[in-house]
N, C-alpha and C positions, 0 to 999 in steps of 0.2 A: 143418277143423273148423267145426261149425256155429256160428252167432252166439250170442251171450248172449240167453237168452230172457227170463228174470227173475231176480232176487236175492232169497233168503230172509234175514231179518234176525232175529237172535236178540234177545230182548227186551233193551233196552240198559239197564244198570245201571252205576254208577259204584263200583268197588271200589278202595278207597285202603287197601294195606298201609303200616303205620307200624311202626318199631321198637319190639320191646317190651323187658321187663327183661333177658332173656338174649340172648346173642349169636346163637342158634339160633333164638330165638322170632320169632314175627311176628303183629301183629294185623292185621284188616282191619276197615276202616270203609266203609260206603255213605254217600255224600255226596247230599244231595238239594237241589234248587233249581231253579226254573223255567228260567232261562237256561242253568244247568249241564246239566240233563237234555236241554233241547232242543238244546244243541251236541253232546251224546254222541250223541244219537238221529240227528242229520243226518250226523255224521262217521262212525258206524256204518253207517248205509243206504250212504254213499258208498263205503265199503271194500266192501261187499257188492256192490255195483253194478260194482266194478272187478276183480272175481276173474275172471281168465280164465287158460285154459290156453294154453300156445303152440300154434299152428296144427299144428305138427308132431305132437302128442300126441293119440292117439284117447281119448275119454272112458272107453271101456272099460279104458284103462291106468291110469285114476285110482283110488284107493282111498279110503275113509272114513277120516277121522281129524280130529285138531285140533290146531292149532300156536298158538304165542303168539310175538308179535313186539314188542320194546321199542324206544322212539324218543323223541327229544326234537323240538322245532319250532324252527326259526331265527326271526328277527324277522319274516319275512314269513309265518309259519306253516306253512312246508314241512318235512316230516318229515326230520330229521338223526339222525345217529348209530344207524341201523337195524340191530338185533341180533335174531338168532333167539334167543329166551328159552326156550321148550319145543319140542322137535322133535315131529313127529307119528309118526314111525316111518316115513315115505314122503318120500325126499328131493324128489321133485317137488312134493309138496303144500307142503313147506317154502320150496322155491324160488319157487312161485307167490306165496305169504304175502309172503316179503321183496320180490320185485319189486313186488307191489302196493303196499305201503306206501312203498317207495323212490320209487315213480313217482306217489305222490298228489300232487295240486296243493296249494295252500295251504288249511290246515284253518281258517285264520281267517276272521273275527276270534275270537281265544280268548277265553273268559270271563275278566273281569277279576280274579277270584278265583284264577286260576292263576298259580304262580309263574313268573318268567322262565325258569327251567331246569326246568321240569315234565316229569316224565317220563310216558309213556304207553305202555299195553300193548294191543295189538290180540290179543284172542282170536279165533281164526278156526276155523269148524267147517266140513269139507268132508264131505259126506253122499253115498252112492249111493241112499239110500231116504229116505222120510220117516221110517221106524223108526229108522234110524241117526242121523238129524238128531235126532229125540225123544230118543233115548237119550244123545246127547251134551249136547244142551241140558239134559237132567235133571242131569248130572255138573256143569256150570257153574252151575247154579241151586243144587245142593248145595253148591258151593264158597262162593257168596254167601251162602247161609243163614246161614252162621257169623259174618256181618258185623254190626256194630254201625251204628246210623244217626246220622248227624251232622247238623249243620244248615249248608246251603247253601254252604259254602265248602269248597275243598280246601287242607290245610296244606301248607307248603312241604315239598319233599323226599320226598313221596310219589307213588305211581303211580296215574293215572286208568286204567281199563280201559274199553276199546272192543269191543263184541262185534258179530261180522259171521259171514255164512255163506253158503254156496252149496251146493245141492242139485244133484248130478251125474246126468245121464240118459245113456242111449244116443246122444242128440242133443247133447249139450253140457252145459256149466255152467249152471244155472237159477238 
């Protein structure tokens, strides 16, 4: 398979779900803050840059889809407890996403406002065309549009969203 040419990055935002009044309800908060936003942007770009299909897979064998992977970080900032949170509908894309997060180097230093057991969610878009990418990005943004804005820190026990993407072409993942 051809080498990685470039990575496309979804506009990074923090999405922090918190428990609501009922057991099935969930509220979402968007957390802002210079160091937190910078960290999210840096890590999201790092994930995008590492999205690679196995050499044995032809780009034409990959489909468009989005997936989500949740994880925590150990004391050195390396991802641990990596779990597929949302399936793309395409096992190969899910495997690429899981492998990418499991093989990430340290994501540290983590912002001081993050809890020691902070949960993270990597929302990953795989798109065959720019139109596929734009459509999936619109869906992610629609989900984030329901969010409330909070100030500067992430409350303990919530999930921080990292958004990454790869546009695939006949010559490989871009």
